[in-house]
N, C-alpha and C positions, 0 to 999 in steps of 0.2 A: 499256756500255748500247747497246742497238739502238733506234732510234726511226725509225717510218715516218711520213711525210708523205703523206697520201693525199687524191687527188681522183678524179674520174671517169675521166680517161684516163691519169694517172700523169705528167703534165707540165703546165706552166702553173701553175695555183694551188698544186699541191703543190710546185713548185719555189720559189715565192715563200715558202711556209710553211717550207720546208727552210732557206732563206736566213736567214729570221728566227730560227728555232730555233737554228742555228749561231752566229748573232751573239750570241744570249743565252747560250748554252753557253759560248761563248769568253770573254765578259765575266765569267763566273762561274768560270772556269778548270776547267770540267767537260769530260772527254773523253767523247765519244759518237759513234757512227756514226749519222748521219742520211740516210736514203734516201728517195727518192720512189717511190711506186708507184700503181697504179690500184686502184679499189675492190674488183674481183673478186679480185686477187691478195693485197690486204691481209687478206681474210677467212681465208686458211690460211697466211699468212706468220709466221714465227718472229720475234717481236719483243718487247721490253719494254714499249713504249709506241706507241700510235697517235695522232697528231694529225691532225685532220680537221675538216670543217665539221659543222654540226648534224645534217643529214640522214644523212650517212653514218655519223655517231657512233651514231645511234639504231639503225642497221641492223647495225652491228658490235659493239655491247655485247653481253655475255653470254658472250663467248668467254674464252679464258685470258689474252688481252692486255689490259691497261688502255687505255681509249679515252677521250681528252679532245676535246671539241668546241671549236673556235676560231671566234669570229665574225668577226674582222678579222685576217686572216692576215698582214698587214704590221705590225700593232701589237706591238711588242717587249714592251710592258708586259702585254699580255694573255698572250702566249707565255711570259713569264717567270713570271707567276702560275700559269699551267697547269703548267709544268715543276717549280715549287716543290712541287707535290702529290706528286712521285715522286723529287725529288732529296734 
């Protein structure tokens, strides 16, 4: 499974989201490739799932990749709940 953590520039908040997602995945024993990327690259990237903020989620929805909005990127419980939709 390939997961993209997306923010405006591809570092900063997407890196925090990546670390939170990796922590949750490790605790669940799920192997996945989690990468950070910027918004414009994410719209054409090949991935199974995109995790991002609400603003970018609205703009990325409608493509072939499932998009889930995360309100608090450092909240492992919220990220775990989001990932449970696809795991």
